[in-house]
N, C-alpha and C positions, 0 to 999 in steps of 0.2 A: 066773659068771666065764668058764667054758669057752665058754658060748654067746656071750658078748660078744667073746671073742678070735676065735672062729670067724667072727663077723660082720665084724670088722675084716679078717681074712685074706681073706675072700671079696671084700670091697670092693677090697682091694689088687690081687687077681688080676684083677678086672673092669677096674680102671683101667689095669693094665699091658697087658691085651689090647686095650683101646681105643687105647692109645698105639701099639701095634704095627700096628694097622690104619691109624691116621692117618699114621704116619711115612712109609710109602712114597708116599702121595699128596703129602705136603709135599716130599719129595725130587724127585718128578716135577715139581711146580710150580716148584721152584727149579733144576731141571736146566739145564745149560749147553747152548745150541744149538750145532750144528755145521753147517758148509757145506763142500762139496767144493772143493778148490783144486788147482792143478797147478804143478809145478816141473820144470825141466830139470836133470838130475844127470849129472855126468861120473864114470865109473868108470875107475880107473887101476891098472895093475900094473907092476912093474919091467920094464924093456925086454927082459929075457931070459925073461920068463914069459908064458904064454898066459892070456888072460882066461877065468876059469871062468864057468860058467853061473850067473846071478843070478836068483833067483825072488823073487816078492813077499814071501814069508815070511822072506827073508833081510834085508829092509830095515827099519830102525827109525827112526821119526820121533818125536822128543821135543819137546814144547812145555811149557816149565816142568819139572814133574816127571812129566808124564803122557805115556804112549806113545799116539800117535794111530793110528787104523785106516788102514792102507794099502789103497786100493781098486784101484789100478792101478800096474803097473811093467812097462813095455814098452820094448824097444829103439827108438831113433829111426831106424828102418829101414823099407824097403818103403813101404807107404802111409802110414806115420807119420814119414817121413824129411824132411818139409818144413822148410826152413831159410831165413830171411832173414838174410843176412850183409852187413854194411855195412863197407866199407874206408874208414876215416876218417884223413886225413893232415893233420898240422899244417903250415900254410903258413909257420910260423916255423921249420920244419926247415931245416938247412943244405942248400944245393943239392947237396952230395955224396951226398944221398939218391938222386940220379939213378942211381948205380951199382947200386941195388937194384931199380929199376923192372921190369927184365926178370924178376927173381925173383918179384915180386908178380904180374906178368902170368901167369907160369907157374902160380902157385898158383891164381889166379882161373880160368884155363882148365881146370885139373884138377878143378874142382868137378863133382859129379854134377848131372844135370838137375833134381833135386829142390831144388837150392839156387839161390835168387835173390840176385844180387849188386847192391849199391848202392855208389856211390863219391862221396866228398865231401871238401872241404878246409875246415879250421878256420881262421877268421879273424874278428876283431872280435866274439868271443864268440858267433858264429853258425856255420852250416855252408853253404858253397856246394855244393849238390848238383849234380854234373856228370853223374851217371847214377842215375836212379831204379831201383828194384829190377827186375831183368830176369834171365831164364834164358838170355839171349844173352850168354854169358860172354866171347866175343871182343869184342863191342861194349863191354862193361863194362871189359875190360882196356885197350882202346884209348883210354879217357878219362883214363887215368893221365897225369900231367904232372909236371914238376919243381915243387917247392914254390917259392913266391915269395921265400922268405927273409925274410919280414916277418910279424909277428903282427897288423899293422894298429894302429889307435888303441886297441883294447880287446881284447887277445888273452888268452883263457883257455880251455884245452882242456876244462876241466870245465864251464864254462858253454856251450861249443859242443856237447858231447855231450848236455847237458840239452836244448838246442834241438833236436837231432836226434831224441831219444827222444820229445819232445812232438809231433813232426811225423810219427812213424812210422805208416804206414798199418796199419789193423787187419787181423790175420790170425791163423790158428791155428798158424802155423809157429813154430818156435823163433826167438827174436830174439837175435842176437849181433852184437857190434861188434869189429873189430880196429882199435885206435887206434895210429897211428904218431906218436909225440910225445916230447918231453923232459920233459913234465909241468910245465914252469915256467909259473906263472900270471902273465903279464905285465900283466894288468889290475889287479893289486894293487900299490900303491906299495911300493917297497923300504923296509923298516923300518931303524932304526938298529941293531936287534938282528941280530947275525951268529951264527947257530946253527940248530939244527933246530927246526922249528915245524910245527904242524898247520894245514893250509889248510881253512877251513870249507867252501869250494866243493867239496872232495872229498866231504865228508859229504852235501852237497846232491845231488851227482851219484849217489852210491850209493843214496840214498833213492829218487830217481826211477827208477833202474835196477831196484831191488827191487819198486817199485810196478808197473812195467810188465813185469816178468819178463825183463829184458834182461841178458844176460851180456856183460861187457866184458873183452876180452883187450887187453893193451897191449904194444907193442914199442918199446923205448927207442931214439930216434934223436936225436943232439945237434941243438940249434937254433943260432940266430945271435945275435949281440949280446953285450954285456958280462955280462948275467946268466948266460948259458950258460957263460961262462968262470969264473964264481964257484963255488967248490967247494960252499958252503952252498946256493946257489940250485939248482945242478944236483942235489945230493943230495936236497934237499927235493922237487924235481920228480920224481925217481925214486921216492922214498918215496910220493908222492901217487898215482902211477899204479899202484904195487904194491898199495897199499891198495884202490884202486878195483877192481882185478881180484880181489883176495882176497875182499872183502866180497860181490861180485856173483857169485862162483862161477867166475871166469875165471882165466887164467894171465897172468903178467907175464914178458916176455922181455927180458933185457939182458945186456951184457958190460961190467960196470963202468960208467964214465961216458964210454966211448969209442964211436965208431962201430963196429958189428959188421963183421967182415970180410965176412960173408955173412948174409943173412936166411934162406937156405934151411933150415938146421938148425932154426930157430925155426918156420918155416912148416910143416916136416914134423911138428914136435911139435904144432902147432895142428891139423893135419889129423888126427893120431891122436886128439886130444881130440874133434874133431867126429865121428869115426867110432865113438866109444865113449860116446855119450850115451844117456840113458834118459829117458822121460817118466814122472814120478812124480805120482800123484794120491792124496790122502788127505783125511780129514775133519778140518777144523781148528775149534777152538773160536772162537766169534764172540760179539759183543756188539751193543749198540745202534748203534755206529758202525763204519764200515769202518776198518781200521788195519793197519799192519805188525805181524806177530807173529813173534818170534824162534823159529826152529826149528833142531833139530840132526838131520842125516841121517847115519846110520852103518850099518855091516854087520859081522857077525862072521865073514864068509867070509874065510879066511886070505889075506893078501897083497893084498887089494883095498882101495883108498883111494877114498872118494867125495868129490867136490867139488860144492858147491851154494851158493847165496846164503845169507847169514846169516838172512834173514827172508823171509816171503812175505806178499803183500797178501791180506787176508781181508775179503770183503764183509760188510756189516752183516747181522744176522739179519732175516729177512723177517717 
């Protein structure tokens, strides 16, 4: 009996050892592939505080329940300061926007030599580009004009910014947009419903922005026409651009539903954002198909708030 029990025990030990040997190889076979991806992240602190030094070890990137490996975290400065910034103005804006053109020109002219500026106007769900990206800031500033005060036959700021992003020339620079608009989608027919609603074109624009790594900042400026005088339409427009900025890692600037007295305070805030950005690289899980993966970027450094897009475009596994 003892001999039989000993034989069973030895067989069990042998089987367990075999399973321990096989298990790692199976895990290796089913291991999830990863690829390097990059995002632009903005770090912010209260206005009366100084930005502390942030190191790679201070940054947490979470995908699902997994913390991903951060491979690079560098300030967007020096030889990494390249920025493509497009100033995009809605042609449906009220011509009173003209009182702010000098402020926009000053903002453009104050940009460093590492920033290339583009200028365009949104109309008919497309963009009329009046200045391609250039580091000649004075030339870019001089292309600014009064808005036409009409959206055209098919006016949607969200479809227009999609058109712009799809035509964006390839570069390793940061991609960012400043949209000046009321956010009202005049391409969509007015519904009998009067209330708050979600515009699907906003989601389409955020998806393209995250796929292309584009950060969209928005500055509310009232438009023309009956829709702009309608509280619901104006509120929905403002909510649309606020969501567009939030999801893409940008900032939305507005003073209620009225024309701001000055754009300068908002442009100063935007300049502070551009001056405090970092290039983040990490290893993201990937699959057979390229797709947008939701990620969360955070830090435990006291007083620092990080802003980034909700998702990153992850290429398919090779």
